[in-house]
C-alpha positions as CSV (number, residue, x, y, z in Angstrom):
1,M,-57.3,7.9,16.1
2,L,-54.4,6.2,14.4
3,Y,-53.3,2.9,16.2
4,L,-49.5,2.9,15.7
5,R,-49.5,3.7,19.3
6,R,-47.5,1.3,21.6
7,M,-49.8,-1.7,22.9
8,A,-47.0,-3.0,25.2
9,A,-43.3,-2.5,26.0
10,G,-41.7,-2.3,22.6
11,R,-44.8,-3.4,20.7
12,Y,-47.2,-1.6,18.3
13,G,-49.8,-3.3,17.3
14,A,-50.3,-1.9,13.7
15,I,-46.7,-2.7,12.9
16,D,-47.4,-6.3,14.1
17,T,-50.4,-6.7,11.9
18,A,-48.3,-5.1,9.0
19,K,-45.5,-7.6,9.4
20,A,-47.9,-10.7,9.7
21,L,-49.8,-9.4,6.4
22,A,-46.4,-8.8,4.8
23,V,-45.0,-12.3,5.6
24,V,-48.3,-14.1,4.1
25,A,-47.9,-11.8,1.2
26,V,-44.4,-12.9,0.7
27,V,-45.4,-16.6,0.7
28,F,-48.1,-15.7,-1.9
29,T,-45.7,-14.0,-4.2
30,H,-43.3,-16.9,-4.5
31,A,-46.2,-19.3,-5.0
32,R,-46.4,-17.8,-8.7
33,G,-45.0,-19.5,-11.6
34,P,-43.8,-16.9,-14.1
35,L,-42.2,-14.1,-12.8
36,F,-44.2,-11.6,-14.5
37,P,-47.6,-13.5,-15.0
38,A,-50.2,-12.6,-17.6
39,I,-53.0,-10.2,-16.2
40,A,-55.7,-12.8,-17.0
41,S,-54.0,-15.7,-14.7
42,W,-54.7,-16.8,-11.2
43,D,-50.7,-16.3,-11.1
44,F,-51.4,-12.4,-11.2
45,W,-54.7,-12.3,-9.2
46,L,-53.4,-14.2,-6.3
47,C,-49.8,-13.5,-6.1
48,G,-48.8,-10.4,-8.3
49,S,-51.9,-8.2,-7.9
50,W,-51.7,-7.2,-4.4
51,T,-48.7,-8.8,-2.6
52,F,-45.9,-6.1,-3.4
53,F,-46.3,-4.4,-0.3
54,Q,-44.5,-7.2,1.6
55,V,-40.7,-6.0,1.6
56,P,-41.2,-2.5,1.6
57,V,-43.7,-3.1,4.9
58,F,-40.5,-4.9,6.4
59,L,-38.4,-2.3,5.7
60,F,-40.6,0.6,6.9
61,A,-41.2,-1.4,10.2
62,S,-37.3,-1.9,10.7
63,G,-37.1,2.0,10.3
64,F,-40.0,2.6,12.7
65,L,-38.7,0.3,15.5
66,A,-35.2,1.6,15.1
67,W,-36.1,5.1,16.0
68,R,-35.5,5.6,20.2
69,G,-35.8,9.2,20.4
70,E,-32.1,9.0,21.2
71,A,-28.6,8.5,19.4
72,V,-28.5,5.0,18.0
73,P,-25.1,3.3,19.3
74,F,-23.4,1.3,16.9
75,A,-23.8,-1.9,19.1
76,R,-27.3,-1.8,18.1
77,I,-26.4,-1.8,14.7
78,R,-24.3,-5.0,15.4
79,E,-27.3,-6.5,17.2
80,R,-29.6,-5.8,14.0
81,W,-26.9,-7.4,11.9
82,R,-26.7,-10.5,14.2
83,R,-30.4,-10.7,14.2
84,V,-30.7,-11.2,10.4
85,L,-27.5,-12.6,9.5
86,V,-27.2,-15.6,11.8
87,P,-30.6,-17.1,10.5
88,Y,-29.7,-16.1,6.9
89,A,-26.4,-18.1,7.3
90,L,-28.6,-21.1,8.6
91,A,-31.0,-21.1,6.1
92,S,-28.6,-20.6,3.1
93,A,-26.8,-23.6,4.5
94,L,-30.3,-25.6,4.5
95,A,-30.9,-24.7,1.1
96,Y,-27.6,-26.0,0.1
97,L,-27.8,-29.0,2.1
98,V,-31.3,-30.0,0.6
99,G,-30.3,-28.9,-3.0
100,V,-32.7,-26.0,-3.9
101,A,-29.6,-23.6,-3.8
102,R,-26.2,-24.8,-5.7
103,A,-22.9,-23.1,-6.4
104,A,-20.4,-23.9,-9.2
105,D,-17.5,-23.6,-6.9
106,A,-15.8,-22.2,-3.9
107,G,-15.8,-18.6,-5.4
108,D,-19.4,-18.8,-6.6
109,L,-20.4,-20.0,-3.1
110,L,-18.7,-16.9,-1.4
111,F,-20.4,-14.6,-3.9
112,Q,-24.0,-16.0,-3.4
113,L,-23.6,-16.0,0.4
114,A,-22.1,-12.3,0.5
115,T,-24.9,-11.0,-2.1
116,G,-27.8,-12.9,-0.5
117,S,-28.2,-14.8,-3.6
118,A,-28.4,-18.6,-2.5
119,L,-32.0,-18.2,-2.9
120,G,-33.1,-15.0,-5.1
121,I,-35.4,-14.2,-2.2
122,Y,-32.6,-13.7,0.2
123,Y,-31.6,-10.4,-1.2
124,Y,-33.8,-8.5,1.7
125,A,-30.9,-9.9,3.8
126,F,-28.0,-8.1,2.0
127,L,-30.4,-5.1,1.8
128,I,-31.3,-4.6,5.4
129,A,-27.6,-5.4,6.1
130,V,-26.6,-2.2,4.2
131,I,-29.5,0.0,5.4
132,A,-29.7,-0.9,9.1
133,P,-26.6,1.7,9.6
134,V,-28.3,4.6,8.3
135,A,-29.9,4.5,11.9
136,W,-26.7,5.9,13.2
137,P,-26.2,9.1,11.3
138,I,-29.9,9.9,10.9
139,S,-30.2,9.6,14.8
140,R,-27.5,12.0,15.2
141,A,-28.9,14.5,12.7
142,G,-31.7,17.0,12.6
143,P,-35.2,15.8,11.3
144,A,-34.5,18.1,8.0
145,A,-31.6,15.7,7.3
146,A,-34.1,12.7,7.4
147,W,-36.8,14.6,5.5
148,A,-34.2,15.6,2.7
149,L,-32.7,11.9,2.8
150,L,-36.5,10.8,2.1
151,G,-36.6,13.2,-1.0
152,L,-33.4,11.8,-2.2
153,C,-34.7,8.4,-1.9
154,A,-37.8,9.5,-4.0
155,L,-35.9,11.1,-6.6
156,A,-33.3,8.5,-7.0
157,T,-36.1,5.7,-7.3
158,L,-38.0,7.6,-10.0
159,V,-34.6,8.4,-12.0
160,Q,-33.8,4.8,-11.8
161,A,-37.2,3.7,-12.9
162,V,-37.5,5.9,-15.9
163,P,-35.5,4.5,-19.1
164,V,-33.0,7.1,-20.5
165,G,-31.8,6.7,-24.0
166,S,-30.7,3.7,-25.5
167,G,-28.1,2.3,-23.0
168,S,-27.7,-0.9,-21.8
169,P,-30.4,-2.3,-19.4
170,R,-29.6,-2.4,-16.0
171,S,-29.2,-5.1,-13.8
172,W,-32.1,-6.5,-12.0
173,F,-29.9,-8.7,-9.7
174,W,-27.9,-5.4,-8.2
175,S,-31.2,-3.2,-8.5
176,L,-32.8,-5.3,-6.0
177,R,-30.0,-4.9,-3.8
178,N,-29.3,-0.9,-4.2
179,P,-30.8,0.9,-1.3
180,L,-31.5,3.7,-3.7
181,D,-33.5,1.7,-5.9
182,H,-37.3,0.6,-5.6
183,F,-37.4,3.2,-2.7
184,S,-35.9,0.4,-0.6
185,L,-34.1,3.0,1.9
186,G,-37.1,5.3,1.4
187,Y,-39.3,3.0,3.1
188,F,-36.6,2.6,6.3
189,V,-36.4,6.6,6.5
190,A,-40.4,6.9,5.9
191,G,-40.8,4.4,8.9
192,W,-37.9,6.6,10.9
193,L,-39.7,9.5,10.3
194,A,-43.2,8.2,11.0
195,R,-42.1,6.9,14.4
196,R,-40.8,10.4,14.9
197,E,-43.8,12.3,14.0
198,L,-46.3,10.1,15.6
199,A,-48.2,12.4,17.5
200,R,-48.5,14.9,14.8
201,I,-49.6,12.1,12.6
202,E,-52.2,11.2,15.1
203,R,-53.4,14.7,15.4
204,A,-53.7,15.1,11.6
205,W,-56.0,12.1,11.5
206,A,-58.0,13.2,14.2
207,R,-58.6,16.5,12.4
208,A,-59.2,15.4,9.1
209,R,-60.1,11.8,9.0
210,A,-62.3,11.7,6.3
211,P,-60.3,13.3,3.6
212,L,-57.3,11.2,5.0
213,A,-59.3,8.2,4.6
214,G,-60.3,8.9,1.0
215,V,-56.5,9.4,0.3
216,L,-55.8,5.8,2.0
217,G,-58.4,4.1,0.0
218,A,-57.6,5.7,-3.2
219,A,-53.8,4.4,-2.7
220,L,-55.1,1.2,-1.8
221,L,-57.2,0.9,-5.1
222,L,-54.6,2.3,-7.3
223,G,-51.6,0.2,-6.4
224,P,-53.0,-2.9,-8.0
225,V,-54.1,-0.8,-10.9
226,A,-50.4,0.4,-11.3
227,A,-49.6,-3.5,-11.0
228,A,-52.1,-4.5,-13.7
229,A,-52.1,-1.3,-16.3
230,P,-49.4,-0.8,-18.8
231,L,-48.5,2.5,-17.0
232,P,-45.1,4.6,-17.7
233,P,-42.6,4.3,-14.8
234,A,-43.3,8.0,-13.9
235,A,-46.8,6.9,-13.0
236,A,-46.4,3.5,-11.7
237,V,-43.4,3.9,-9.6
238,P,-45.3,6.6,-7.1
239,L,-48.5,4.6,-7.1
240,R,-46.7,1.3,-6.0
241,I,-45.0,3.1,-3.1
242,A,-48.0,4.9,-2.0
243,Y,-49.8,1.6,-2.1
244,A,-47.0,-0.1,0.2
245,L,-47.4,3.0,2.8
246,A,-51.2,2.7,2.6
247,V,-51.2,-0.9,3.6
248,V,-49.2,0.6,6.8
249,G,-51.8,3.2,7.2
250,L,-54.8,0.8,6.7
251,C,-53.2,-1.5,9.7
252,A,-53.0,1.8,11.7
253,A,-56.5,3.3,10.9
254,L,-58.3,0.0,11.6
255,P,-59.4,-0.4,15.2
256,R,-58.6,-3.9,15.6
257,A,-55.1,-3.2,14.6
258,R,-54.2,-1.9,18.1
259,R,-54.9,-5.3,19.8
260,P,-53.9,-7.7,17.2
261,G,-54.7,-11.6,18.0
262,R,-52.1,-14.0,19.4
263,A,-51.8,-15.3,15.7
264,L,-51.1,-12.1,14.2
265,V,-48.5,-11.4,16.8
266,W,-46.8,-14.9,16.7
267,L,-46.5,-14.3,12.9
268,S,-44.7,-10.8,13.3
269,D,-42.4,-12.4,15.5
270,A,-41.7,-15.4,13.3
271,S,-41.9,-13.4,10.3
272,L,-38.1,-13.4,9.4
273,A,-37.9,-17.2,10.0
274,I,-40.8,-17.9,7.6
275,Y,-39.3,-15.5,5.0
276,L,-36.2,-17.4,5.1
277,L,-37.7,-21.1,5.0
278,H,-40.8,-20.8,3.1
279,R,-39.1,-21.0,-0.3
280,I,-37.2,-24.2,0.7
281,F,-40.2,-25.9,1.2
282,Q,-41.8,-24.5,-2.0
283,R,-38.8,-25.3,-4.2
284,L,-38.8,-28.9,-3.0
285,L,-42.3,-29.3,-3.8
286,E,-42.8,-27.8,-7.2
287,P,-41.4,-30.1,-9.4
288,S,-44.2,-32.7,-8.3
289,L,-46.9,-29.7,-9.0
290,A,-45.8,-28.5,-12.2
291,A,-48.6,-29.9,-14.2
292,W,-51.2,-29.0,-11.8
293,P,-53.8,-26.6,-13.0
294,E,-54.1,-23.0,-11.3
295,P,-55.2,-22.2,-8.6
296,A,-54.7,-25.6,-7.1
297,R,-50.8,-25.5,-7.7
298,I,-50.6,-21.7,-6.0
299,L,-52.8,-22.6,-3.1
300,V,-50.8,-25.9,-2.3
301,L,-47.5,-23.9,-2.7
302,V,-48.7,-21.2,0.0
303,A,-49.7,-24.0,2.1
304,A,-46.7,-25.6,2.1
305,G,-44.3,-22.4,2.3
306,L,-46.4,-21.1,5.2
307,G,-47.3,-24.3,6.8
308,G,-43.6,-25.4,6.8
309,G,-42.0,-22.3,7.8
310,A,-44.7,-21.9,10.6
311,L,-44.1,-25.6,11.7
312,A,-40.2,-25.5,11.4
313,T,-40.5,-22.3,13.6
314,L,-42.8,-23.9,16.1
315,L,-40.3,-27.0,16.3
316,A,-37.5,-24.7,16.8
317,Q,-39.2,-22.6,19.5
318,R,-40.0,-25.8,21.3
319,A,-36.6,-27.4,21.1
320,L,-34.4,-24.1,21.8
321,G,-36.6,-21.9,24.0
322,P,-37.8,-18.6,22.7
323,R,-34.6,-16.6,23.0
324,R,-32.1,-19.2,21.2
325,A,-35.0,-19.6,18.4
326,R,-34.9,-16.0,17.8
327,F,-31.0,-16.1,17.6
328,W,-30.3,-18.8,15.3
329,L,-33.6,-18.9,13.3
330,G,-34.8,-15.4,13.6
331,A,-38.2,-16.5,15.2
């Protein structure tokens, strides 16, 4: 059977496993040198070829966990905002304090904080703040509305990925923050629907395990191919989406995902804190590693980001206690 099933009150083993893998992938992603590394480089194979499921997994998990089988009160949306935005504000303040984030003036500072751009990776805070309220209307609408929204997200993502004519290029800054681009809202809705239709998904897996496992394997293989090969967007975008969803599927299909170890559960719980903090440690270290050869530079940055974020989280939990550490740091 699939192991998206609840392993304890409020917990799902596959979701914890997927979130733990995603935060490790985030740290690897930001250890690369160039934004678009050459295919023959270590930067590509260690940091770019397999990691692009990270933010999609977090969005899928948010949608999955937002479903409760009842209308979502707006108080829960406020709690979600508080859960993300308080740690985000503190991490941004730390980035400015240590000098890895800078603003030209007060206006620039406010713009950066409002758009999740003190560090580029903080766009996720803006994105989830925009997407989280969608749980309110779709929890009150029928399943047909959620499926229609999922289809709209797929269409919007594909339309925006395919260049039309010779118009001006779109802004990458706003593209990352657009819930209808990169299938961002679609992952959230897919997670919502996966939780809603969980019993049907498990029955389908039990009836057709072999063919579905073949589809899952193909998606896992073709995702990195889409990252490496110069495919047209009409082919590459669906493959990248399928790959991200297949990572969650793999976590649900593996029996051990039903009972992830304590380290994976801890990483899942600490994923937001590590996400927000790891890049600060990497940015502080990057100048002294600029001349290092690959893959040593990459692996040291991964160790610094993951180790620094995890250590800061552990110290906060020890000093503040689990509840306050979760509130202030996202851990």
